[in-house]
OpenMM code with the backbone's topology and positions (N, CA, C; nanometers):
from openmm import Vec3, app, unit

residues = "MET ASP ARG PHE VAL ALA PRO GLN PHE ILE ASP VAL GLU ASP ARG ILE ILE GLY PRO ILE THR THR ARG GLN PHE ILE MET ILE VAL ILE GLY GLY VAL ILE ALA PHE SER SER TYR LYS LEU LEU ASP THR GLY THR PHE VAL PHE VAL SER PHE PHE THR ALA ILE SER ILE VAL ILE PHE GLY PHE ILE LYS ILE ASN GLY LYS HIS PHE TYR PRO PHE VAL ALA SER VAL ILE GLU ALA VAL LYS ARG PRO LYS VAL ARG VAL TRP CYS LYS LYS ILE THR GLU SER ASP LEU SER ALA LEU ARG HIS ILE GLY ASP LYS GLN GLU GLU ILE LYS SER ASP PHE THR LEU ARG LYS ALA THR MET ASN GLN LYS ARG LEU SER GLU LEU ALA LEU ILE VAL ASP THR GLY GLY ILE TYR GLU GLY".split()
positions = [
    Vec3(19.3948, 6.1254, 22.1923),
    Vec3(19.4802, 6.0880, 22.3021),
    Vec3(19.3929, 6.0552, 22.4233),
    Vec3(19.4240, 5.9449, 22.4892),
    Vec3(19.3471, 5.9043, 22.6067),
    Vec3(19.3827, 5.9915, 22.7252),
    Vec3(19.2830, 6.0182, 22.8053),
    Vec3(19.3063, 6.0958, 22.9270),
    Vec3(19.2861, 6.0038, 23.0461),
    Vec3(19.3815, 6.0077, 23.1353),
    Vec3(19.3753, 5.9253, 23.2548),
    Vec3(19.3614, 6.0145, 23.3770),
    Vec3(19.2823, 5.9686, 23.4700),
    Vec3(19.2624, 6.0443, 23.5928),
    Vec3(19.3669, 5.9987, 23.6938),
    Vec3(19.4453, 6.0931, 23.7424),
    Vec3(19.5466, 6.0618, 23.8431),
    Vec3(19.4812, 6.0603, 23.9809),
    Vec3(19.5077, 5.9576, 24.0600),
    Vec3(19.4479, 5.9538, 24.1934),
    Vec3(19.5041, 6.0643, 24.2826),
    Vec3(19.4153, 6.1232, 24.3595),
    Vec3(19.4563, 6.2290, 24.4510),
    Vec3(19.4202, 6.1881, 24.5933),
    Vec3(19.4831, 6.2514, 24.6893),
    Vec3(19.4603, 6.2257, 24.8314),
    Vec3(19.4821, 6.0786, 24.8649),
    Vec3(19.5926, 6.0221, 24.8167),
    Vec3(19.6191, 5.8805, 24.8413),
    Vec3(19.6710, 5.8562, 24.9822),
    Vec3(19.7103, 5.9627, 25.0526),
    Vec3(19.7589, 5.9444, 25.1894),
    Vec3(19.6469, 5.9507, 25.2922),
    Vec3(19.5235, 5.9747, 25.2499),
    Vec3(19.4092, 5.9800, 25.3408),
    Vec3(19.3512, 5.8392, 25.3535),
    Vec3(19.3355, 5.7948, 25.4782),
    Vec3(19.2825, 5.6604, 25.5010),
    Vec3(19.1311, 5.6578, 25.4780),
    Vec3(19.0803, 5.5410, 25.4388),
    Vec3(18.9370, 5.5242, 25.4176),
    Vec3(18.8634, 5.5250, 25.5507),
    Vec3(18.7465, 5.5885, 25.5521),
    Vec3(18.6636, 5.5954, 25.6727),
    Vec3(18.5586, 5.4849, 25.6667),
    Vec3(18.5402, 5.4170, 25.7787),
    Vec3(18.4398, 5.3099, 25.7832),
    Vec3(18.3121, 5.3600, 25.8481),
    Vec3(18.3246, 5.4013, 25.9740),
    Vec3(18.2087, 5.4474, 26.0503),
    Vec3(18.2366, 5.5899, 26.0949),
    Vec3(18.1739, 5.6867, 26.0311),
    Vec3(18.1952, 5.8262, 26.0678),
    Vec3(18.3412, 5.8650, 26.0499),
    Vec3(18.4038, 5.9160, 26.1557),
    Vec3(18.5433, 5.9573, 26.1435),
    Vec3(18.6437, 5.8458, 26.1733),
    Vec3(18.5976, 5.7240, 26.1974),
    Vec3(18.6863, 5.6133, 26.2357),
    Vec3(18.7371, 5.5419, 26.1107),
    Vec3(18.8700, 5.5291, 26.1020),
    Vec3(18.9309, 5.4621, 25.9880),
    Vec3(18.9367, 5.3119, 26.0126),
    Vec3(18.9783, 5.2385, 25.9112),
    Vec3(18.9884, 5.0930, 25.9214),
    Vec3(19.0884, 5.0528, 26.0290),
    Vec3(19.2021, 5.1183, 26.0314),
    Vec3(19.3059, 5.0870, 26.1297),
    Vec3(19.2550, 5.1122, 26.2717),
    Vec3(19.1865, 5.2245, 26.2911),
    Vec3(19.1331, 5.2561, 26.4233),
    Vec3(19.0246, 5.1573, 26.4639),
    Vec3(18.9404, 5.1159, 26.3698),
    Vec3(18.8349, 5.0197, 26.3994),
    Vec3(18.8934, 4.8848, 26.4411),
    Vec3(18.9970, 4.8405, 26.3699),
    Vec3(19.0611, 4.7133, 26.4057),
    Vec3(19.1250, 4.7229, 26.5440),
    Vec3(19.1858, 4.8373, 26.5763),
    Vec3(19.2447, 4.8545, 26.7093),
    Vec3(19.1370, 4.8518, 26.8177),
    Vec3(19.0225, 4.9128, 26.7923),
    Vec3(18.9127, 4.9118, 26.8899),
    Vec3(18.8599, 4.7703, 26.9092),
    Vec3(18.8467, 4.6938, 26.8009),
    Vec3(18.7997, 4.5553, 26.8111),
    Vec3(18.8987, 4.4715, 26.8925),
    Vec3(19.0282, 4.4870, 26.8650),
    Vec3(19.1291, 4.4115, 26.9408),
    Vec3(19.1248, 4.4517, 27.0885),
    Vec3(19.1089, 4.5809, 27.1156),
    Vec3(19.0966, 4.6264, 27.2543),
    Vec3(18.9735, 4.5679, 27.3214),
    Vec3(18.8630, 4.5599, 27.2478),
    Vec3(18.7409, 4.4995, 27.3024),
    Vec3(18.7602, 4.3519, 27.3341),
    Vec3(18.8302, 4.2810, 27.2472),
    Vec3(18.8577, 4.1385, 27.2714),
    Vec3(18.9457, 4.1220, 27.3951),
    Vec3(19.0472, 4.2086, 27.4094),
    Vec3(19.1342, 4.2010, 27.5272),
    Vec3(19.0550, 4.2315, 27.6536),
    Vec3(18.9676, 4.3339, 27.6500),
    Vec3(18.8872, 4.3686, 27.7675),
    Vec3(18.7897, 4.2563, 27.8019),
    Vec3(18.7258, 4.1974, 27.7011),
    Vec3(18.6313, 4.0892, 27.7276),
    Vec3(18.7012, 3.9668, 27.7851),
    Vec3(18.8137, 3.9304, 27.7282),
    Vec3(18.8856, 3.8139, 27.7794),
    Vec3(18.9398, 3.8397, 27.9199),
    Vec3(18.9827, 3.9628, 27.9487),
    Vec3(19.0291, 3.9912, 28.0848),
    Vec3(18.9114, 3.9924, 28.1824),
    Vec3(18.7916, 4.0308, 28.1374),
    Vec3(18.6727, 4.0260, 28.2228),
    Vec3(18.6372, 3.8820, 28.2591),
    Vec3(18.6485, 3.7935, 28.1610),
    Vec3(18.6128, 3.6532, 28.1843),
    Vec3(18.7211, 3.5786, 28.2635),
    Vec3(18.8479, 3.6124, 28.2454),
    Vec3(18.9564, 3.5339, 28.3024),
    Vec3(19.0142, 3.5904, 28.4321),
    Vec3(19.0057, 3.7208, 28.4554),
    Vec3(19.0745, 3.7823, 28.5678),
    Vec3(18.9760, 3.8315, 28.6731),
    Vec3(19.0283, 3.8629, 28.7920),
    Vec3(18.9426, 3.9186, 28.8967),
    Vec3(18.9151, 4.0661, 28.8668),
    Vec3(18.8309, 4.1292, 28.9458),
    Vec3(18.7823, 4.2640, 28.9166),
    Vec3(18.8938, 4.3681, 28.9156),
    Vec3(18.9830, 4.3666, 29.0147),
    Vec3(19.0899, 4.4659, 29.0215),
    Vec3(19.1832, 4.4579, 28.9021),
    Vec3(19.2230, 4.3372, 28.8672),
    Vec3(19.3123, 4.3184, 28.7519),
    Vec3(19.2403, 4.3525, 28.6222),
    Vec3(19.1097, 4.3182, 28.6158),
    Vec3(19.0315, 4.3513, 28.4961),
    Vec3(19.0270, 4.5025, 28.4744),
    Vec3(19.0037, 4.5792, 28.5808),
    Vec3(18.9978, 4.7245, 28.5691),
    Vec3(19.1330, 4.7789, 28.5240),
    Vec3(19.2420, 4.7274, 28.5829),
    Vec3(19.3755, 4.7730, 28.5460),
    Vec3(19.4058, 4.7424, 28.3996),
    Vec3(19.3796, 4.6196, 28.3553),
    Vec3(19.4086, 4.5791, 28.2167),
    Vec3(19.3210, 4.6564, 28.1190),
    Vec3(19.1936, 4.6742, 28.1518),
    Vec3(19.1032, 4.7469, 28.0617),
    Vec3(19.1422, 4.8936, 28.0510),
    Vec3(19.1802, 4.9558, 28.1645),
    Vec3(19.2230, 5.0949, 28.1615),
    Vec3(19.3491, 5.1101, 28.0774),
    Vec3(19.4463, 5.0224, 28.0980),
    Vec3(19.5709, 5.0265, 28.0214),
    Vec3(19.5442, 5.0038, 27.8722),
    Vec3(19.4548, 4.9111, 27.8400),
    Vec3(19.4204, 4.8837, 27.7000),
    Vec3(19.3515, 5.0038, 27.6356),
    Vec3(19.2580, 5.0658, 27.7076),
    Vec3(19.1864, 5.1816, 27.6531),
    Vec3(19.2819, 5.2981, 27.6291),
    Vec3(19.3710, 5.3244, 27.7234),
    Vec3(19.4681, 5.4325, 27.7059),
    Vec3(19.5584, 5.4035, 27.5862),
    Vec3(19.6030, 5.2787, 27.5724),
    Vec3(19.6894, 5.2416, 27.4599),
    Vec3(19.6181, 5.2602, 27.3260),
    Vec3(19.4916, 5.2223, 27.3203),
    Vec3(19.4156, 5.2362, 27.1959),
    Vec3(19.3970, 5.3835, 27.1607),
    Vec3(19.3661, 5.4655, 27.2590),
    Vec3(19.3476, 5.6086, 27.2321),
    Vec3(19.4789, 5.6709, 27.1849),
    Vec3(19.5882, 5.6359, 27.2509),
    Vec3(19.7173, 5.6958, 27.2135),
    Vec3(19.7606, 5.6491, 27.0755),
    Vec3(19.7627, 5.5189, 27.0520),
    Vec3(19.8141, 5.4667, 26.9254),
    Vec3(19.7148, 5.4798, 26.8104),
    Vec3(19.5869, 5.4898, 26.8388),
    Vec3(19.4876, 5.4974, 26.7320),
    Vec3(19.4494, 5.6375, 26.6908),
    Vec3(19.4482, 5.7314, 26.7868),
    Vec3(19.3896, 5.8615, 26.7571),
    Vec3(19.4858, 5.9799, 26.7706),
    Vec3(19.5973, 5.9635, 26.8400),
    Vec3(19.6905, 6.0752, 26.8605),
    Vec3(19.7840, 6.0845, 26.7404),
    Vec3(19.8026, 6.2079, 26.6907),
    Vec3(19.8969, 6.2321, 26.5815),
    Vec3(19.9951, 6.3388, 26.6265),
    Vec3(20.1223, 6.3195, 26.5911),
    Vec3(20.2262, 6.4175, 26.6197),
    Vec3(20.2859, 6.4604, 26.4862),
    Vec3(20.2785, 6.5891, 26.4585),
    Vec3(20.3249, 6.6457, 26.3317),
    Vec3(20.2585, 6.5798, 26.2105),
    Vec3(20.1313, 6.5475, 26.2232),
    Vec3(20.0566, 6.4885, 26.1126),
    Vec3(20.0818, 6.3408, 26.0895),
    Vec3(20.1630, 6.2779, 26.1728),
    Vec3(20.1924, 6.1352, 26.1601),
    Vec3(20.1325, 6.0621, 26.2799),
    Vec3(20.1071, 5.9336, 26.2634),
    Vec3(20.0535, 5.8541, 26.3722),
    Vec3(20.1557, 5.8414, 26.4848),
    Vec3(20.1106, 5.7940, 26.5991),
    Vec3(20.1959, 5.7909, 26.7177),
    Vec3(20.3015, 5.6813, 26.7105),
    Vec3(20.2707, 5.5678, 26.6494),
    Vec3(20.3670, 5.4569, 26.6511),
    Vec3(20.4931, 5.4840, 26.5695),
    Vec3(20.4925, 5.5576, 26.4560),
    Vec3(20.6219, 5.5942, 26.3958),
    Vec3(20.7027, 5.6889, 26.4855),
    Vec3(20.6317, 5.7733, 26.5616),
    Vec3(20.7001, 5.8615, 26.6552),
    Vec3(20.7706, 5.7803, 26.7630),
    Vec3(20.7025, 5.6784, 26.8159),
    Vec3(20.7634, 5.5923, 26.9181),
    Vec3(20.8829, 5.5180, 26.8590),
    Vec3(20.8706, 5.4701, 26.7361),
    Vec3(20.9822, 5.4009, 26.6717),
    Vec3(21.1015, 5.4939, 26.6541),
    Vec3(21.0769, 5.6196, 26.6197),
    Vec3(21.1860, 5.7169, 26.6041),
    Vec3(21.2526, 5.7458, 26.7388),
    Vec3(21.1738, 5.7545, 26.8452),
    Vec3(21.2299, 5.7790, 26.9780),
    Vec3(21.3172, 5.6619, 27.0207),
    Vec3(21.2695, 5.5397, 26.9989),
    Vec3(21.3478, 5.4211, 27.0358),
    Vec3(21.4767, 5.4159, 26.9554),
    Vec3(21.4700, 5.4480, 26.8279),
    Vec3(21.5901, 5.4484, 26.7439),
    Vec3(21.6898, 5.5539, 26.7904),
    Vec3(21.6395, 5.6711, 26.8304),
    Vec3(21.7282, 5.7766, 26.8788),
    Vec3(21.7928, 5.7395, 27.0111),
    Vec3(21.7220, 5.6667, 27.0952),
    Vec3(21.7784, 5.6249, 27.2238),
    Vec3(21.8845, 5.5171, 27.2030),
    Vec3(21.8614, 5.4279, 27.1100),
    Vec3(21.9566, 5.3194, 27.0848),
    Vec3(22.0830, 5.3672, 27.0147),
    Vec3(22.0737, 5.4753, 26.9364),
    Vec3(22.1864, 5.5261, 26.8598),
    Vec3(22.2883, 5.5909, 26.9542),
    Vec3(22.4163, 5.5746, 26.9311),
    Vec3(22.5154, 5.6366, 27.0183),
    Vec3(22.5114, 5.7895, 27.0079),
    Vec3(22.5405, 5.8542, 27.1192),
    Vec3(22.5334, 6.0001, 27.1232),
    Vec3(22.6530, 6.0665, 27.0545),
    Vec3(22.7705, 6.0067, 27.0672),
    Vec3(22.8916, 6.0649, 27.0103),
    Vec3(22.9401, 5.9743, 26.8988),
    Vec3(22.9677, 6.0346, 26.7846),
    Vec3(23.0196, 5.9582, 26.6714),
    Vec3(23.1634, 6.0014, 26.6480),
    Vec3(23.2528, 5.9057, 26.6483),
    Vec3(23.3946, 5.9347, 26.6328),
    Vec3(23.4462, 5.8576, 26.5129),
    Vec3(23.5177, 5.9286, 26.4281),
    Vec3(23.5761, 5.8644, 26.3112),
    Vec3(23.7265, 5.8634, 26.3313),
    Vec3(23.7802, 5.7461, 26.3445),
    Vec3(23.9237, 5.7313, 26.3680),
    Vec3(23.9874, 5.6732, 26.2430),
    Vec3(24.0417, 5.7597, 26.1599),
    Vec3(24.1105, 5.7124, 26.0413),
    Vec3(24.2603, 5.7245, 26.0671),
    Vec3(24.3306, 5.6182, 26.0438),
    Vec3(24.4761, 5.6187, 26.0611),
    Vec3(24.5395, 5.6724, 25.9332),
    Vec3(24.6140, 5.7817, 25.9444),
    Vec3(24.6799, 5.8430, 25.8296),
    Vec3(24.8279, 5.8079, 25.8349),
    Vec3(24.8759, 5.7506, 25.7270),
    Vec3(25.0169, 5.7136, 25.7207),
    Vec3(25.0992, 5.8307, 25.6681),
    Vec3(25.2309, 5.8171, 25.6753),
    Vec3(25.3212, 5.9227, 25.6288),
    Vec3(25.3072, 5.9438, 25.4777),
    Vec3(25.2869, 5.8350, 25.4025),
    Vec3(25.2715, 5.8492, 25.2571),
    Vec3(25.1416, 5.9239, 25.2241),
    Vec3(25.0345, 5.8999, 25.3016),
    Vec3(24.9091, 5.9737, 25.2806),
    Vec3(24.9289, 6.1222, 25.3060),
    Vec3(25.0040, 6.1546, 25.4121),
    Vec3(25.0292, 6.2952, 25.4428),
    Vec3(25.1075, 6.3640, 25.3323),
    Vec3(25.2096, 6.2962, 25.2802),
    Vec3(25.2873, 6.3576, 25.1721),
    Vec3(25.2028, 6.3763, 25.0471),
    Vec3(25.1137, 6.2810, 25.0186),
    Vec3(25.0250, 6.2942, 24.9029),
    Vec3(24.9289, 6.4116, 24.9225),
    Vec3(24.8787, 6.4274, 25.0453),
    Vec3(24.7886, 6.5393, 25.0723),
    Vec3(24.8615, 6.6727, 25.0602),
    Vec3(24.9854, 6.6790, 25.1049),
    Vec3(25.0629, 6.8025, 25.0911),
    Vec3(25.0851, 6.8356, 24.9440),
    Vec3(25.1138, 6.7323, 24.8635),
    Vec3(25.1357, 6.7517, 24.7200),
    Vec3(25.0081, 6.8053, 24.6538),
    Vec3(24.8924, 6.7498, 24.6932),
    Vec3(24.7647, 6.7974, 24.6384),
    Vec3(24.7406, 6.9416, 24.6797),
    Vec3(24.7745, 6.9754, 24.8048),
    Vec3(24.7573, 7.1129, 24.8520),
    Vec3(24.8408, 7.2107, 24.7716),
    Vec3(24.9637, 7.1719, 24.7337),
    Vec3(25.0478, 7.2593, 24.6529),
    Vec3(24.9855, 7.2827, 24.5162),
    Vec3(24.9296, 7.1764, 24.4559),
    Vec3(24.8654, 7.1911, 24.3251),
    Vec3(24.7427, 7.2816, 24.3343),
    Vec3(24.6686, 7.2720, 24.4446),
    Vec3(24.5506, 7.3571, 24.4598),
    Vec3(24.5912, 7.5039, 24.4709),
    Vec3(24.7021, 7.5317, 24.5364),
    Vec3(24.7495, 7.6699, 24.5448),
    Vec3(24.7841, 7.7228, 24.4062),
    Vec3(24.8457, 7.6388, 24.3215),
    Vec3(24.8778, 7.6800, 24.1852),
    Vec3(24.7513, 7.7088, 24.1062),
    Vec3(24.6501, 7.6226, 24.1247),
    Vec3(24.5231, 7.6409, 24.0529),
    Vec3(24.4556, 7.7692, 24.0985),
    Vec3(24.4587, 7.7974, 24.2302),
    Vec3(24.3968, 7.9194, 24.2814),
    Vec3(24.4656, 8.0439, 24.2262),
    Vec3(24.5985, 8.0433, 24.2211),
    Vec3(24.6685, 8.1609, 24.1704),
    Vec3(24.6403, 8.1803, 24.0213),
    Vec3(24.6320, 8.0692, 23.9448),
    Vec3(24.5996, 8.0778, 23.8030),
    Vec3(24.4579, 8.1307, 23.7843),
    Vec3(24.3669, 8.0894, 23.8689),
    Vec3(24.2276, 8.1330, 23.8605),
    Vec3(24.2169, 8.2825, 23.8878),
    Vec3(24.2907, 8.3319, 23.9868),
    Vec3(24.2839, 8.4756, 24.0164),
    Vec3(24.3399, 8.5574, 23.9009),
    Vec3(24.4414, 8.5070, 23.8289),
    Vec3(24.4932, 8.5787, 23.7128),
    Vec3(24.3882, 8.5857, 23.6027),
    Vec3(24.3209, 8.4724, 23.5773),
    Vec3(24.2174, 8.4709, 23.4746),
    Vec3(24.0983, 8.5573, 23.5146),
    Vec3(24.0677, 8.5574, 23.6414),
    Vec3(23.9545, 8.6351, 23.6888),
    Vec3(23.9817, 8.7841, 23.6740),
    Vec3(24.1043, 8.8246, 23.6963),
    Vec3(24.1379, 8.9659, 23.6867),
    Vec3(24.1283, 9.0163, 23.5427),
    Vec3(24.1519, 8.9302, 23.4437),
    Vec3(24.1487, 8.9739, 23.3043),
    Vec3(24.0069, 8.9798, 23.2484),
    Vec3(23.9082, 8.9251, 23.3178),
    Vec3(23.7698, 8.9263, 23.2708),
    Vec3(23.7141, 9.0682, 23.2850),
    Vec3(23.6587, 9.1235, 23.1747),
    Vec3(23.6009, 9.2568, 23.1824),
    Vec3(23.4536, 9.2503, 23.1434),
    Vec3(23.3869, 9.3643, 23.1511),
    Vec3(23.2429, 9.3691, 23.1280),
    Vec3(23.2076, 9.3331, 22.9842),
    Vec3(23.2891, 9.3755, 22.8872),
    Vec3(23.2595, 9.3470, 22.7481),
    Vec3(23.2670, 9.1971, 22.7208),
    Vec3(23.3704, 9.1331, 22.7710),
    Vec3(23.3860, 8.9892, 22.7501),
    Vec3(23.2726, 8.9121, 22.8187),
    Vec3(23.2328, 8.9578, 22.9359),
    Vec3(23.1242, 8.8923, 23.0081),
    Vec3(22.9932, 8.9046, 22.9311),
    Vec3(22.9656, 9.0205, 22.8747),
    Vec3(22.8444, 9.0397, 22.7946),
    Vec3(22.8468, 8.9509, 22.6707),
    Vec3(22.9639, 8.9388, 22.6096),
    Vec3(22.9770, 8.8550, 22.4908),
    Vec3(22.9523, 8.7076, 22.5242),
    Vec3(23.0070, 8.6615, 22.6355),
    Vec3(22.9838, 8.5230, 22.6778),
    Vec3(22.8373, 8.4983, 22.7111),
    Vec3(22.7709, 8.5942, 22.7730),
    Vec3(22.6291, 8.5809, 22.8038),
    Vec3(22.5473, 8.5719, 22.6761),
    Vec3(22.5839, 8.6485, 22.5744),
    Vec3(22.5135, 8.6448, 22.4461),
    Vec3(22.5329, 8.5096, 22.3774),
    Vec3(22.6528, 8.4541, 22.3855),
    Vec3(22.6785, 8.3221, 22.3266),
    Vec3(22.5934, 8.2160, 22.3955),
    Vec3(22.5868, 8.2219, 22.5268),
    Vec3(22.5068, 8.1242, 22.6014),
    Vec3(22.3591, 8.1413, 22.5714),
    Vec3(22.3101, 8.2654, 22.5651),
    Vec3(22.1686, 8.2905, 22.5407),
    Vec3(22.1248, 8.2472, 22.4013),
    Vec3(22.2137, 8.2594, 22.3033),
    Vec3(22.1756, 8.2225, 22.1664),
    Vec3(22.2033, 8.0751, 22.1379),
    Vec3(22.2518, 8.0035, 22.2352),
    Vec3(22.2766, 7.8604, 22.2153),
    Vec3(22.3972, 7.8332, 22.1303),
    Vec3(22.4922, 7.9275, 22.1234),
    Vec3(22.6140, 7.9077, 22.0472),
    Vec3(22.6065, 7.9558, 21.9037),
    Vec3(22.4907, 8.0092, 21.8643),
    Vec3(22.4769, 8.0600, 21.7263),
    Vec3(22.5623, 8.1838, 21.7075),
    Vec3(22.5560, 8.2757, 21.8033),
    Vec3(22.6400, 8.3966, 21.7981),
    Vec3(22.7833, 8.3573, 21.8371),
    Vec3(22.8787, 8.3919, 21.7520),
    Vec3(23.0154, 8.3512, 21.7769),
    Vec3(23.1051, 8.4666, 21.8179),
    Vec3(23.0575, 8.5843, 21.8234),
    Vec3(23.1373, 8.6968, 21.8750),
    Vec3(23.2322, 8.7584, 21.7770),
] * unit.nanometer
topology = app.Topology()
chain = topology.addChain("A")
for resn in residues:
    res = topology.addResidue(resn, chain)
    for name in ("N", "CA", "C"):
        topology.addAtom(name, app.Element.getBySymbol(name[0]), res)
């Protein structure tokens, strides 16, 4: 019989340079491109502001984890929770025929409950042991 090796630790990202993963490296490169282009195109004050904002964004989205997950799924969950309505109301219109059908079902359930209590009262320890033996033997023992 052939033996196959099952892959393990598939949720761990590959490391490129030391502790930096591929995703983090790509984010750093994109941040570097944004900082370089803002240095070439913008004045000093705006360059400092854009570079600071870019660096903070890269650190937050690339390196911060909340509950073992990356930051961007957390942000997506927060946005989804904010967009979702706070109160959920289910307005089902019940007609008179539905009510009568529900009452009829309720009467049948009361009959079933009373029948069940009668059967339950007649169950004794000997019968219970016998049923357990039948189940344990797979139906071979017939009592």
